[in-house]
N, C-alpha and C positions, 0 to 999 in steps of 0.2 A: 489521387487528387484531395485533394485538405483537407478535414474539419475543424471545425470552429466549438465550444462549448461553453457557457460560460453561470455562471452566478452568479444570485444578488444578490445581499448584507447591508444590514442595518447595524452601524453602531449608536450606541449610547452614550455618551458618558468621555471620565478619565480611559485611564487602561484598567489599576487596576476596580479600580468599586466600582466599573462599567459594566453594558451587559450589550450584548450580542446576539442577532437573530440572523441564520440564514435563510432569507426571505425565501427563497424558490432556486430550484435548473430547470430551465426549459421543458424538460424532460416528464419531466412531474414525478419523478425515480423519490424523489423526498426534499423536506422540505416544508414545514418550518422549524429550523432546526437551532435550539441556546446553545450562548455562543458564553461564557466570561472568564475572568483572566484567570480566576482559580481553577478553573473546569481546566483550563490548559498545562498552568503552573505547580497545582494543588492535586488535588480530586475533583475525580468530576461530576460527585454531586446529579446526574442528569442531568446531563447536559456536557456537551460533544471539544470538539478545537479540531485547527488548522491538522492538528499532528494525530488526528483519529480517525481522520479523512483522508491524513494520508496517505499511514497506510491499509488501509482502504482501500485505496488506489497502488498501492504500491504489489497491495497481495495479488491483486485484481491483475497487473497487467503482467506478470513475472510466471503467474501458472499459463496463461492465455500464452506470453513468448513458450514457455516448458514442455508446453503443448503443442504445440505448434515443430518444436524443437524436435523434438520426438514423434511424430510423425512422420516428417521429412528424415528420419530416421529408418520408416518403419515402424516405426515402432508407434502408435498413438495410444494415446495411454485409458485404461476402464474409465480414471478417476487420480485428481492431483487433488490434494483438501493443502489449502497454505495459511499461515498464517505472515502478520506481518507486523516489528511491536519498532516502534518509531521513538527514539529517542529524542526528548528539548533541554533544552537547559536557559535559565533563564539570563539574558546578558551575553549568549550565543550563540540559541538557533538551533536548528537540527543538528546532535554531532555520527545517531545511526541510525543505520533500519535491520532492522536482524528478521529474516526470514524460514519461515521453517515448511517445512512443507516433505507428503506423503503418498508415496505413490503406488496409485493403484495400475499394474504395467506386465503380466506377464510376458515373459520372451528377451525380455532386459535387464541387462546382470544390475549391480548394484551401487558396481566404480559405473554404470557407463549410465545408469542415472543418474548420481550424485555430476556430473560430468555435464552431464543438459542442462542442471539444474542448475553451475560454477557459470556455464557458458548465457542459461536464463539473466541469473541478476543482474550479468555485467552488460546485457546489452538489452533487452524492456525496453524503452521506453519514458517512463518512469524511470527502472531504474541514471539512464544517460544525464533526464531530467537531476538528477540528484547530482549527483556528480561531484566532489568537493564532497561530500557524508560518505561515511565504513559506513561499509553493506559486506552481510553478512548470509550464511546460508543456512543449511541446515534440514540436510536430505535424508531423507530413507526410505524402499520399497512397506507395502506394507505385508 
């Protein structure tokens, strides 16, 4: 079964001096969130950016895929702590997403954990949506 998710955004003014707001998401999980060009290309100053939201989406999707892959291999993790850093270059776009994960998983070797992390990096749905963007993963056991 396919699912659809949505968000509503309002932008006022031109790109460089305008302001925007992620008005809402139907789940109610977040919003409103302020967005500006400077929060995207310079300092965040308490505002978000599409890349920050993309980093959150990538870290979440990756963590879910890694947990699933480990569980399918007979090693359901106690926890995985994941961060993602998305690189945005003005005029070029998103160029990289760097994942870092630390897992707590008794019974799995460091090599097995790294292999599962590489697989999740390549195959989680957000990674696939980022086709053409460099993706890296640094994985270690706690």
